[in-house]
Predicted model as a PDB file, atoms N, CA, C, CB and O in Angstrom, pLDDT in the B-factor column:
MODEL        1                                                                  
ATOM      1  N   MET A   1      42.168  -7.203  -3.127  1.00 76.00           N  
ATOM      2  CA  MET A   1      42.206  -6.089  -2.204  1.00 76.00           C  
ATOM      3  C   MET A   1      43.206  -5.060  -2.724  1.00 76.00           C  
ATOM      4  CB  MET A   1      42.577  -6.563  -0.772  1.00 76.00           C  
ATOM      5  O   MET A   1      44.283  -5.411  -3.206  1.00 76.00           O  
ATOM      6  N   THR A   2      42.839  -3.807  -2.620  1.00 84.00           N  
ATOM      7  CA  THR A   2      43.680  -2.713  -3.095  1.00 84.00           C  
ATOM      8  C   THR A   2      44.875  -2.526  -2.171  1.00 84.00           C  
ATOM      9  CB  THR A   2      42.871  -1.410  -3.195  1.00 84.00           C  
ATOM     10  O   THR A   2      44.715  -2.504  -0.950  1.00 84.00           O  
ATOM     11  N   PRO A   3      46.078  -2.389  -2.739  1.00 90.00           N  
ATOM     12  CA  PRO A   3      47.264  -2.185  -1.901  1.00 90.00           C  
ATOM     13  C   PRO A   3      47.164  -0.881  -1.098  1.00 90.00           C  
ATOM     14  CB  PRO A   3      48.534  -2.171  -2.772  1.00 90.00           C  
ATOM     15  O   PRO A   3      46.559   0.094  -1.543  1.00 90.00           O  
ATOM     16  N   LEU A   4      47.762  -0.889   0.078  1.00 90.00           N  
ATOM     17  CA  LEU A   4      47.730   0.286   0.949  1.00 90.00           C  
ATOM     18  C   LEU A   4      48.320   1.505   0.262  1.00 90.00           C  
ATOM     19  CB  LEU A   4      48.481   0.007   2.241  1.00 90.00           C  
ATOM     20  O   LEU A   4      47.800   2.610   0.419  1.00 90.00           O  
ATOM     21  N   SER A   5      49.382   1.331  -0.485  1.00 93.00           N  
ATOM     22  CA  SER A   5      50.014   2.472  -1.156  1.00 93.00           C  
ATOM     23  C   SER A   5      49.039   3.157  -2.112  1.00 93.00           C  
ATOM     24  CB  SER A   5      51.267   2.016  -1.921  1.00 93.00           C  
ATOM     25  O   SER A   5      49.033   4.383  -2.221  1.00 93.00           O  
ATOM     26  N   THR A   6      48.222   2.372  -2.800  1.00 93.00           N  
ATOM     27  CA  THR A   6      47.221   2.938  -3.707  1.00 93.00           C  
ATOM     28  C   THR A   6      46.146   3.677  -2.928  1.00 93.00           C  
ATOM     29  CB  THR A   6      46.586   1.836  -4.567  1.00 93.00           C  
ATOM     30  O   THR A   6      45.726   4.766  -3.321  1.00 93.00           O  
ATOM     31  N   LEU A   7      45.699   3.086  -1.823  1.00 93.00           N  
ATOM     32  CA  LEU A   7      44.694   3.750  -0.987  1.00 93.00           C  
ATOM     33  C   LEU A   7      45.231   5.063  -0.423  1.00 93.00           C  
ATOM     34  CB  LEU A   7      44.255   2.826   0.160  1.00 93.00           C  
ATOM     35  O   LEU A   7      44.507   6.058  -0.368  1.00 93.00           O  
ATOM     36  N   LEU A   8      46.488   5.070  -0.008  1.00 93.00           N  
ATOM     37  CA  LEU A   8      47.091   6.298   0.524  1.00 93.00           C  
ATOM     38  C   LEU A   8      47.152   7.378  -0.547  1.00 93.00           C  
ATOM     39  CB  LEU A   8      48.502   6.016   1.069  1.00 93.00           C  
ATOM     40  O   LEU A   8      46.871   8.543  -0.264  1.00 93.00           O  
ATOM     41  N   GLU A   9      47.513   7.012  -1.761  1.00 95.00           N  
ATOM     42  CA  GLU A   9      47.556   7.975  -2.858  1.00 95.00           C  
ATOM     43  C   GLU A   9      46.169   8.529  -3.154  1.00 95.00           C  
ATOM     44  CB  GLU A   9      48.143   7.328  -4.115  1.00 95.00           C  
ATOM     45  O   GLU A   9      46.007   9.731  -3.365  1.00 95.00           O  
ATOM     46  N   ARG A  10      45.177   7.659  -3.169  1.00 94.00           N  
ATOM     47  CA  ARG A  10      43.804   8.109  -3.427  1.00 94.00           C  
ATOM     48  C   ARG A  10      43.302   9.001  -2.305  1.00 94.00           C  
ATOM     49  CB  ARG A  10      42.867   6.909  -3.598  1.00 94.00           C  
ATOM     50  O   ARG A  10      42.640  10.006  -2.563  1.00 94.00           O  
ATOM     51  N   ALA A  11      43.608   8.645  -1.055  1.00 94.00           N  
ATOM     52  CA  ALA A  11      43.187   9.463   0.086  1.00 94.00           C  
ATOM     53  C   ALA A  11      43.835  10.846   0.016  1.00 94.00           C  
ATOM     54  CB  ALA A  11      43.549   8.767   1.421  1.00 94.00           C  
ATOM     55  O   ALA A  11      43.190  11.856   0.299  1.00 94.00           O  
ATOM     56  N   GLU A  12      45.099  10.885  -0.359  1.00 93.00           N  
ATOM     57  CA  GLU A  12      45.805  12.167  -0.487  1.00 93.00           C  
ATOM     58  C   GLU A  12      45.165  13.022  -1.571  1.00 93.00           C  
ATOM     59  CB  GLU A  12      47.298  11.940  -0.803  1.00 93.00           C  
ATOM     60  O   GLU A  12      44.972  14.223  -1.384  1.00 93.00           O  
ATOM     61  N   ALA A  13      44.835  12.409  -2.703  1.00 94.00           N  
ATOM     62  CA  ALA A  13      44.196  13.144  -3.798  1.00 94.00           C  
ATOM     63  C   ALA A  13      42.834  13.689  -3.371  1.00 94.00           C  
ATOM     64  CB  ALA A  13      44.039  12.239  -5.032  1.00 94.00           C  
ATOM     65  O   ALA A  13      42.487  14.825  -3.697  1.00 94.00           O  
ATOM     66  N   ILE A  14      42.071  12.889  -2.651  1.00 94.00           N  
ATOM     67  CA  ILE A  14      40.760  13.333  -2.166  1.00 94.00           C  
ATOM     68  C   ILE A  14      40.933  14.489  -1.191  1.00 94.00           C  
ATOM     69  CB  ILE A  14      39.996  12.167  -1.491  1.00 94.00           C  
ATOM     70  O   ILE A  14      40.195  15.473  -1.245  1.00 94.00           O  
ATOM     71  N   TYR A  15      41.912  14.365  -0.300  1.00 92.00           N  
ATOM     72  CA  TYR A  15      42.143  15.419   0.692  1.00 92.00           C  
ATOM     73  C   TYR A  15      42.587  16.710   0.005  1.00 92.00           C  
ATOM     74  CB  TYR A  15      43.201  14.970   1.725  1.00 92.00           C  
ATOM     75  O   TYR A  15      42.148  17.795   0.387  1.00 92.00           O  
ATOM     76  N   LEU A  16      43.441  16.603  -0.990  1.00 92.00           N  
ATOM     77  CA  LEU A  16      43.896  17.796  -1.703  1.00 92.00           C  
ATOM     78  C   LEU A  16      42.755  18.446  -2.482  1.00 92.00           C  
ATOM     79  CB  LEU A  16      45.043  17.442  -2.652  1.00 92.00           C  
ATOM     80  O   LEU A  16      42.713  19.668  -2.623  1.00 92.00           O  
ATOM     81  N   THR A  17      41.841  17.636  -2.983  1.00 94.00           N  
ATOM     82  CA  THR A  17      40.718  18.151  -3.761  1.00 94.00           C  
ATOM     83  C   THR A  17      39.623  18.746  -2.883  1.00 94.00           C  
ATOM     84  CB  THR A  17      40.139  17.051  -4.616  1.00 94.00           C  
ATOM     85  O   THR A  17      39.086  19.806  -3.203  1.00 94.00           O  
ATOM     86  N   HIS A  18      39.287  18.079  -1.782  1.00 93.00           N  
ATOM     87  CA  HIS A  18      38.128  18.460  -0.984  1.00 93.00           C  
ATOM     88  C   HIS A  18      38.477  19.076   0.368  1.00 93.00           C  
ATOM     89  CB  HIS A  18      37.267  17.269  -0.769  1.00 93.00           C  
ATOM     90  O   HIS A  18      37.592  19.574   1.064  1.00 93.00           O  
ATOM     91  N   GLY A  19      39.744  19.048   0.746  1.00 90.00           N  
ATOM     92  CA  GLY A  19      40.173  19.671   2.000  1.00 90.00           C  
ATOM     93  C   GLY A  19      39.424  19.141   3.200  1.00 90.00           C  
ATOM     94  O   GLY A  19      39.250  17.932   3.360  1.00 90.00           O  
ATOM     95  N   ALA A  20      38.984  20.057   4.041  1.00 87.00           N  
ATOM     96  CA  ALA A  20      38.302  19.680   5.279  1.00 87.00           C  
ATOM     97  C   ALA A  20      36.980  18.954   5.028  1.00 87.00           C  
ATOM     98  CB  ALA A  20      38.050  20.911   6.120  1.00 87.00           C  
ATOM     99  O   ALA A  20      36.467  18.285   5.925  1.00 87.00           O  
ATOM    100  N   GLY A  21      36.430  19.074   3.836  1.00 92.00           N  
ATOM    101  CA  GLY A  21      35.177  18.399   3.509  1.00 92.00           C  
ATOM    102  C   GLY A  21      35.360  16.997   2.962  1.00 92.00           C  
ATOM    103  O   GLY A  21      34.408  16.385   2.477  1.00 92.00           O  
ATOM    104  N   SER A  22      36.573  16.489   3.038  1.00 93.00           N  
ATOM    105  CA  SER A  22      36.866  15.158   2.476  1.00 93.00           C  
ATOM    106  C   SER A  22      36.045  14.054   3.113  1.00 93.00           C  
ATOM    107  CB  SER A  22      38.332  14.839   2.637  1.00 93.00           C  
ATOM    108  O   SER A  22      35.522  13.185   2.416  1.00 93.00           O  
ATOM    109  N   ALA A  23      35.928  14.081   4.428  1.00 94.00           N  
ATOM    110  CA  ALA A  23      35.183  13.024   5.127  1.00 94.00           C  
ATOM    111  C   ALA A  23      33.715  13.031   4.721  1.00 94.00           C  
ATOM    112  CB  ALA A  23      35.307  13.193   6.651  1.00 94.00           C  
ATOM    113  O   ALA A  23      33.140  11.976   4.455  1.00 94.00           O  
ATOM    114  N   SER A  24      33.107  14.212   4.671  1.00 94.00           N  
ATOM    115  CA  SER A  24      31.693  14.262   4.293  1.00 94.00           C  
ATOM    116  C   SER A  24      31.508  13.875   2.827  1.00 94.00           C  
ATOM    117  CB  SER A  24      31.118  15.667   4.548  1.00 94.00           C  
ATOM    118  O   SER A  24      30.497  13.270   2.472  1.00 94.00           O  
ATOM    119  N   HIS A  25      32.462  14.214   1.982  1.00 95.00           N  
ATOM    120  CA  HIS A  25      32.415  13.809   0.571  1.00 95.00           C  
ATOM    121  C   HIS A  25      32.417  12.284   0.460  1.00 95.00           C  
ATOM    122  CB  HIS A  25      33.617  14.409  -0.214  1.00 95.00           C  
ATOM    123  O   HIS A  25      31.632  11.708  -0.293  1.00 95.00           O  
ATOM    124  N   LEU A  26      33.296  11.643   1.208  1.00 96.00           N  
ATOM    125  CA  LEU A  26      33.364  10.175   1.172  1.00 96.00           C  
ATOM    126  C   LEU A  26      32.121   9.536   1.763  1.00 96.00           C  
ATOM    127  CB  LEU A  26      34.595   9.684   1.920  1.00 96.00           C  
ATOM    128  O   LEU A  26      31.650   8.516   1.258  1.00 96.00           O  
ATOM    129  N   LEU A  27      31.583  10.118   2.825  1.00 96.00           N  
ATOM    130  CA  LEU A  27      30.341   9.583   3.395  1.00 96.00           C  
ATOM    131  C   LEU A  27      29.213   9.604   2.372  1.00 96.00           C  
ATOM    132  CB  LEU A  27      29.933  10.383   4.639  1.00 96.00           C  
ATOM    133  O   LEU A  27      28.444   8.649   2.267  1.00 96.00           O  
ATOM    134  N   LYS A  28      29.117  10.694   1.618  1.00 97.00           N  
ATOM    135  CA  LYS A  28      28.095  10.785   0.572  1.00 97.00           C  
ATOM    136  C   LYS A  28      28.323   9.728  -0.503  1.00 97.00           C  
ATOM    137  CB  LYS A  28      28.092  12.187  -0.059  1.00 97.00           C  
ATOM    138  O   LYS A  28      27.373   9.118  -0.994  1.00 97.00           O  
ATOM    139  N   GLN A  29      29.597   9.514  -0.867  1.00 97.00           N  
ATOM    140  CA  GLN A  29      29.906   8.487  -1.861  1.00 97.00           C  
ATOM    141  C   GLN A  29      29.527   7.098  -1.353  1.00 97.00           C  
ATOM    142  CB  GLN A  29      31.396   8.526  -2.223  1.00 97.00           C  
ATOM    143  O   GLN A  29      29.006   6.279  -2.111  1.00 97.00           O  
ATOM    144  N   ILE A  30      29.784   6.833  -0.085  1.00 97.00           N  
ATOM    145  CA  ILE A  30      29.437   5.531   0.497  1.00 97.00           C  
ATOM    146  C   ILE A  30      27.927   5.342   0.503  1.00 97.00           C  
ATOM    147  CB  ILE A  30      29.995   5.404   1.932  1.00 97.00           C  
ATOM    148  O   ILE A  30      27.431   4.283   0.118  1.00 97.00           O  
ATOM    149  N   GLU A  31      27.200   6.355   0.933  1.00 97.00           N  
ATOM    150  CA  GLU A  31      25.731   6.273   0.952  1.00 97.00           C  
ATOM    151  C   GLU A  31      25.185   6.020  -0.451  1.00 97.00           C  
ATOM    152  CB  GLU A  31      25.121   7.570   1.531  1.00 97.00           C  
ATOM    153  O   GLU A  31      24.301   5.182  -0.631  1.00 97.00           O  
ATOM    154  N   THR A  32      25.704   6.737  -1.440  1.00 97.00           N  
ATOM    155  CA  THR A  32      25.253   6.567  -2.825  1.00 97.00           C  
ATOM    156  C   THR A  32      25.572   5.164  -3.328  1.00 97.00           C  
ATOM    157  CB  THR A  32      25.907   7.620  -3.741  1.00 97.00           C  
ATOM    158  O   THR A  32      24.743   4.534  -3.984  1.00 97.00           O  
ATOM    159  N   ALA A  33      26.772   4.673  -3.023  1.00 97.00           N  
ATOM    160  CA  ALA A  33      27.160   3.325  -3.458  1.00 97.00           C  
ATOM    161  C   ALA A  33      26.253   2.261  -2.846  1.00 97.00           C  
ATOM    162  CB  ALA A  33      28.621   3.043  -3.083  1.00 97.00           C  
ATOM    163  O   ALA A  33      25.888   1.295  -3.516  1.00 97.00           O  
ATOM    164  N   ILE A  34      25.892   2.436  -1.583  1.00 97.00           N  
ATOM    165  CA  ILE A  34      24.992   1.480  -0.923  1.00 97.00           C  
ATOM    166  C   ILE A  34      23.614   1.527  -1.566  1.00 97.00           C  
ATOM    167  CB  ILE A  34      24.885   1.779   0.592  1.00 97.00           C  
ATOM    168  O   ILE A  34      23.019   0.486  -1.845  1.00 97.00           O  
ATOM    169  N   GLN A  35      23.107   2.733  -1.803  1.00 97.00           N  
ATOM    170  CA  GLN A  35      21.780   2.875  -2.412  1.00 97.00           C  
ATOM    171  C   GLN A  35      21.739   2.276  -3.809  1.00 97.00           C  
ATOM    172  CB  GLN A  35      21.377   4.344  -2.469  1.00 97.00           C  
ATOM    173  O   GLN A  35      20.714   1.728  -4.216  1.00 97.00           O  
ATOM    174  N   ARG A  36      22.822   2.373  -4.537  1.00 98.00           N  
ATOM    175  CA  ARG A  36      22.871   1.839  -5.901  1.00 98.00           C  
ATOM    176  C   ARG A  36      23.163   0.340  -5.936  1.00 98.00           C  
ATOM    177  CB  ARG A  36      23.921   2.578  -6.704  1.00 98.00           C  
ATOM    178  O   ARG A  36      23.086  -0.291  -6.991  1.00 98.00           O  
ATOM    179  N   GLY A  37      23.495  -0.217  -4.786  1.00 97.00           N  
ATOM    180  CA  GLY A  37      23.794  -1.642  -4.734  1.00 97.00           C  
ATOM    181  C   GLY A  37      25.144  -1.982  -5.348  1.00 97.00           C  
ATOM    182  O   GLY A  37      25.315  -3.046  -5.943  1.00 97.00           O  
ATOM    183  N   GLU A  38      26.104  -1.070  -5.200  1.00 97.00           N  
ATOM    184  CA  GLU A  38      27.452  -1.305  -5.729  1.00 97.00           C  
ATOM    185  C   GLU A  38      28.078  -2.518  -5.032  1.00 97.00           C  
ATOM    186  CB  GLU A  38      28.349  -0.041  -5.539  1.00 97.00           C  
ATOM    187  O   GLU A  38      27.651  -2.900  -3.942  1.00 97.00           O  
ATOM    188  N   PRO A  39      29.080  -3.114  -5.656  1.00 97.00           N  
ATOM    189  CA  PRO A  39      29.753  -4.276  -5.048  1.00 97.00           C  
ATOM    190  C   PRO A  39      30.356  -3.926  -3.683  1.00 97.00           C  
ATOM    191  CB  PRO A  39      30.858  -4.802  -5.987  1.00 97.00           C  
ATOM    192  O   PRO A  39      30.797  -2.800  -3.448  1.00 97.00           O  
ATOM    193  N   VAL A  40      30.361  -4.898  -2.814  1.00 97.00           N  
ATOM    194  CA  VAL A  40      30.866  -4.711  -1.449  1.00 97.00           C  
ATOM    195  C   VAL A  40      32.313  -4.243  -1.461  1.00 97.00           C  
ATOM    196  CB  VAL A  40      30.743  -6.011  -0.647  1.00 97.00           C  
ATOM    197  O   VAL A  40      32.700  -3.413  -0.638  1.00 97.00           O  
ATOM    198  N   GLN A  41      33.115  -4.761  -2.379  1.00 96.00           N  
ATOM    199  CA  GLN A  41      34.530  -4.375  -2.456  1.00 96.00           C  
ATOM    200  C   GLN A  41      34.672  -2.871  -2.687  1.00 96.00           C  
ATOM    201  CB  GLN A  41      35.242  -5.153  -3.583  1.00 96.00           C  
ATOM    202  O   GLN A  41      35.534  -2.230  -2.087  1.00 96.00           O  
ATOM    203  N   GLN A  42      33.838  -2.313  -3.545  1.00 95.00           N  
ATOM    204  CA  GLN A  42      33.905  -0.875  -3.821  1.00 95.00           C  
ATOM    205  C   GLN A  42      33.529  -0.070  -2.580  1.00 95.00           C  
ATOM    206  CB  GLN A  42      32.977  -0.506  -4.995  1.00 95.00           C  
ATOM    207  O   GLN A  42      34.175   0.930  -2.268  1.00 95.00           O  
ATOM    208  N   ILE A  43      32.499  -0.499  -1.880  1.00 96.00           N  
ATOM    209  CA  ILE A  43      32.074   0.190  -0.655  1.00 96.00           C  
ATOM    210  C   ILE A  43      33.155   0.067   0.409  1.00 96.00           C  
ATOM    211  CB  ILE A  43      30.731  -0.389  -0.130  1.00 96.00           C  
ATOM    212  O   ILE A  43      33.426   1.024   1.135  1.00 96.00           O  
ATOM    213  N   ARG A  44      33.767  -1.090   0.505  1.00 96.00           N  
ATOM    214  CA  ARG A  44      34.840  -1.310   1.473  1.00 96.00           C  
ATOM    215  C   ARG A  44      36.023  -0.387   1.199  1.00 96.00           C  
ATOM    216  CB  ARG A  44      35.295  -2.774   1.443  1.00 96.00           C  
ATOM    217  O   ARG A  44      36.607   0.167   2.130  1.00 96.00           O  
ATOM    218  N   GLU A  45      36.379  -0.219  -0.072  1.00 96.00           N  
ATOM    219  CA  GLU A  45      37.486   0.664  -0.419  1.00 96.00           C  
ATOM    220  C   GLU A  45      37.165   2.118  -0.061  1.00 96.00           C  
ATOM    221  CB  GLU A  45      37.811   0.546  -1.913  1.00 96.00           C  
ATOM    222  O   GLU A  45      38.028   2.843   0.435  1.00 96.00           O  
ATOM    223  N   LEU A  46      35.944   2.535  -0.307  1.00 96.00           N  
ATOM    224  CA  LEU A  46      35.538   3.881   0.082  1.00 96.00           C  
ATOM    225  C   LEU A  46      35.626   4.046   1.600  1.00 96.00           C  
ATOM    226  CB  LEU A  46      34.108   4.177  -0.409  1.00 96.00           C  
ATOM    227  O   LEU A  46      36.041   5.094   2.094  1.00 96.00           O  
ATOM    228  N   ASP A  47      35.233   3.008   2.329  1.00 96.00           N  
ATOM    229  CA  ASP A  47      35.324   3.058   3.790  1.00 96.00           C  
ATOM    230  C   ASP A  47      36.773   3.135   4.240  1.00 96.00           C  
ATOM    231  CB  ASP A  47      34.643   1.835   4.414  1.00 96.00           C  
ATOM    232  O   ASP A  47      37.086   3.862   5.183  1.00 96.00           O  
ATOM    233  N   HIS A  48      37.657   2.403   3.589  1.00 96.00           N  
ATOM    234  CA  HIS A  48      39.081   2.465   3.933  1.00 96.00           C  
ATOM    235  C   HIS A  48      39.635   3.869   3.678  1.00 96.00           C  
ATOM    236  CB  HIS A  48      39.881   1.419   3.120  1.00 96.00           C  
ATOM    237  O   HIS A  48      40.423   4.384   4.471  1.00 96.00           O  
ATOM    238  N   LEU A  49      39.220   4.479   2.574  1.00 96.00           N  
ATOM    239  CA  LEU A  49      39.645   5.842   2.288  1.00 96.00           C  
ATOM    240  C   LEU A  49      39.137   6.804   3.364  1.00 96.00           C  
ATOM    241  CB  LEU A  49      39.145   6.278   0.903  1.00 96.00           C  
ATOM    242  O   LEU A  49      39.866   7.689   3.812  1.00 96.00           O  
ATOM    243  N   LEU A  50      37.896   6.621   3.765  1.00 96.00           N  
ATOM    244  CA  LEU A  50      37.331   7.451   4.826  1.00 96.00           C  
ATOM    245  C   LEU A  50      38.128   7.287   6.117  1.00 96.00           C  
ATOM    246  CB  LEU A  50      35.854   7.095   5.062  1.00 96.00           C  
ATOM    247  O   LEU A  50      38.412   8.274   6.795  1.00 96.00           O  
ATOM    248  N   GLN A  51      38.484   6.076   6.457  1.00 95.00           N  
ATOM    249  CA  GLN A  51      39.274   5.839   7.668  1.00 95.00           C  
ATOM    250  C   GLN A  51      40.632   6.532   7.592  1.00 95.00           C  
ATOM    251  CB  GLN A  51      39.466   4.336   7.890  1.00 95.00           C  
ATOM    252  O   GLN A  51      41.096   7.092   8.585  1.00 95.00           O  
ATOM    253  N   LEU A  52      41.267   6.499   6.432  1.00 95.00           N  
ATOM    254  CA  LEU A  52      42.559   7.172   6.268  1.00 95.00           C  
ATOM    255  C   LEU A  52      42.419   8.685   6.413  1.00 95.00           C  
ATOM    256  CB  LEU A  52      43.166   6.833   4.902  1.00 95.00           C  
ATOM    257  O   LEU A  52      43.260   9.332   7.036  1.00 95.00           O  
ATOM    258  N   ILE A  53      41.365   9.243   5.842  1.00 94.00           N  
ATOM    259  CA  ILE A  53      41.121  10.689   5.958  1.00 94.00           C  
ATOM    260  C   ILE A  53      40.850  11.061   7.409  1.00 94.00           C  
ATOM    261  CB  ILE A  53      39.931  11.121   5.064  1.00 94.00           C  
ATOM    262  O   ILE A  53      41.394  12.043   7.915  1.00 94.00           O  
ATOM    263  N   GLU A  54      40.012  10.277   8.077  1.00 94.00           N  
ATOM    264  CA  GLU A  54      39.704  10.551   9.485  1.00 94.00           C  
ATOM    265  C   GLU A  54      40.956  10.427  10.354  1.00 94.00           C  
ATOM    266  CB  GLU A  54      38.613   9.592   9.993  1.00 94.00           C  
ATOM    267  O   GLU A  54      41.147  11.218  11.278  1.00 94.00           O  
ATOM    268  N   TYR A  55      41.796   9.456  10.069  1.00 93.00           N  
ATOM    269  CA  TYR A  55      43.044   9.293  10.819  1.00 93.00           C  
ATOM    270  C   TYR A  55      43.931  10.518  10.624  1.00 93.00           C  
ATOM    271  CB  TYR A  55      43.788   8.009  10.376  1.00 93.00           C  
ATOM    272  O   TYR A  55      44.519  11.030  11.576  1.00 93.00           O  
ATOM    273  N   ARG A  56      44.020  10.976   9.390  1.00 91.00           N  
ATOM    274  CA  ARG A  56      44.826  12.167   9.105  1.00 91.00           C  
ATOM    275  C   ARG A  56      44.302  13.372   9.879  1.00 91.00           C  
ATOM    276  CB  ARG A  56      44.830  12.468   7.594  1.00 91.00           C  
ATOM    277  O   ARG A  56      45.083  14.118  10.470  1.00 91.00           O  
ATOM    278  N   GLU A  57      42.990  13.563   9.877  1.00 89.00           N  
ATOM    279  CA  GLU A  57      42.404  14.699  10.585  1.00 89.00           C  
ATOM    280  C   GLU A  57      42.657  14.616  12.092  1.00 89.00           C  
ATOM    281  CB  GLU A  57      40.901  14.770  10.313  1.00 89.00           C  
ATOM    282  O   GLU A  57      42.973  15.622  12.728  1.00 89.00           O  
ATOM    283  N   ARG A  58      42.519  13.417  12.659  1.00 91.00           N  
ATOM    284  CA  ARG A  58      42.783  13.248  14.094  1.00 91.00           C  
ATOM    285  C   ARG A  58      44.249  13.500  14.422  1.00 91.00           C  
ATOM    286  CB  ARG A  58      42.384  11.840  14.548  1.00 91.00           C  
ATOM    287  O   ARG A  58      44.570  14.131  15.430  1.00 91.00           O  
ATOM    288  N   THR A  59      45.134  13.004  13.565  1.00 90.00           N  
ATOM    289  CA  THR A  59      46.570  13.186  13.791  1.00 90.00           C  
ATOM    290  C   THR A  59      46.944  14.659  13.723  1.00 90.00           C  
ATOM    291  CB  THR A  59      47.385  12.388  12.763  1.00 90.00           C  
ATOM    292  O   THR A  59      47.684  15.155  14.572  1.00 90.00           O  
ATOM    293  N   LEU A  60      46.437  15.358  12.717  1.00 87.00           N  
ATOM    294  CA  LEU A  60      46.731  16.784  12.602  1.00 87.00           C  
ATOM    295  C   LEU A  60      46.150  17.567  13.778  1.00 87.00           C  
ATOM    296  CB  LEU A  60      46.181  17.333  11.284  1.00 87.00           C  
ATOM    297  O   LEU A  60      46.771  18.512  14.265  1.00 87.00           O  
ATOM    298  N   ALA A  61      44.975  17.178  14.230  1.00 88.00           N  
ATOM    299  CA  ALA A  61      44.368  17.858  15.379  1.00 88.00           C  
ATOM    300  C   ALA A  61      45.171  17.618  16.651  1.00 88.00           C  
ATOM    301  CB  ALA A  61      42.925  17.385  15.576  1.00 88.00           C  
ATOM    302  O   ALA A  61      45.301  18.508  17.492  1.00 88.00           O  
ATOM    303  N   LEU A  62      45.696  16.433  16.780  1.00 89.00           N  
ATOM    304  CA  LEU A  62      46.447  16.075  17.984  1.00 89.00           C  
ATOM    305  C   LEU A  62      47.841  16.667  17.982  1.00 89.00           C  
ATOM    306  CB  LEU A  62      46.536  14.572  18.119  1.00 89.00           C  
ATOM    307  O   LEU A  62      48.278  17.237  18.982  1.00 89.00           O  
ATOM    308  N   TYR A  63      48.543  16.539  16.865  1.00 88.00           N  
ATOM    309  CA  TYR A  63      49.940  16.944  16.809  1.00 88.00           C  
ATOM    310  C   TYR A  63      50.186  18.234  16.032  1.00 88.00           C  
ATOM    311  CB  TYR A  63      50.743  15.852  16.207  1.00 88.00           C  
ATOM    312  O   TYR A  63      51.277  18.800  16.094  1.00 88.00           O  
ATOM    313  N   GLY A  64      49.187  18.691  15.310  1.00 80.00           N  
ATOM    314  CA  GLY A  64      49.381  19.898  14.510  1.00 80.00           C  
ATOM    315  C   GLY A  64      50.246  19.613  13.301  1.00 80.00           C  
ATOM    316  O   GLY A  64      50.628  18.473  13.036  1.00 80.00           O  
ATOM    317  N   ASN A  65      50.536  20.649  12.593  1.00 66.00           N  
ATOM    318  CA  ASN A  65      51.362  20.529  11.391  1.00 66.00           C  
ATOM    319  C   ASN A  65      52.789  20.876  11.781  1.00 66.00           C  
ATOM    320  CB  ASN A  65      50.844  21.460  10.231  1.00 66.00           C  
ATOM    321  O   ASN A  65      53.164  22.048  11.784  1.00 66.00           O  
ATOM    322  N   ARG A  66      53.583  19.875  12.107  1.00 59.00           N  
ATOM    323  CA  ARG A  66      54.965  20.069  12.552  1.00 59.00           C  
ATOM    324  C   ARG A  66      55.931  19.915  11.397  1.00 59.00           C  
ATOM    325  CB  ARG A  66      55.318  19.082  13.664  1.00 59.00           C  
ATOM    326  O   ARG A  66      56.369  18.808  11.083  1.00 59.00           O  
ATOM    327  N   GLU A  67      56.254  21.011  10.777  1.00 57.00           N  
ATOM    328  CA  GLU A  67      57.222  20.978   9.687  1.00 57.00           C  
ATOM    329  C   GLU A  67      58.552  21.454  10.233  1.00 57.00           C  
ATOM    330  CB  GLU A  67      56.762  21.855   8.479  1.00 57.00           C  
ATOM    331  O   GLU A  67      58.768  22.654  10.407  1.00 57.00           O  
ATOM    332  N   THR A  68      59.455  20.500  10.506  1.00 47.00           N  
ATOM    333  CA  THR A  68      60.770  20.854  11.029  1.00 47.00           C  
ATOM    334  C   THR A  68      61.851  20.186  10.225  1.00 47.00           C  
ATOM    335  CB  THR A  68      60.894  20.469  12.495  1.00 47.00           C  
ATOM    336  O   THR A  68      63.034  20.364  10.514  1.00 47.00           O  
TER     337      THR A  68                                                      
ENDMDL                                                                          
END                                                                             
């Protein structure tokens, strides 16, 4: 299983690259991985990244960007 710190770094890189479209980008990657019959571990990691991105979006929507 991939360490959380690695997943957080990957999620941050995806968010910086794709911005608000990060979630839809990951959904497309998950769909493609399923269609290609990729290993379950790879699909699971993509899902974990999607969950981290969605959590970030919900948190920012709820609390805003509080830089103090």
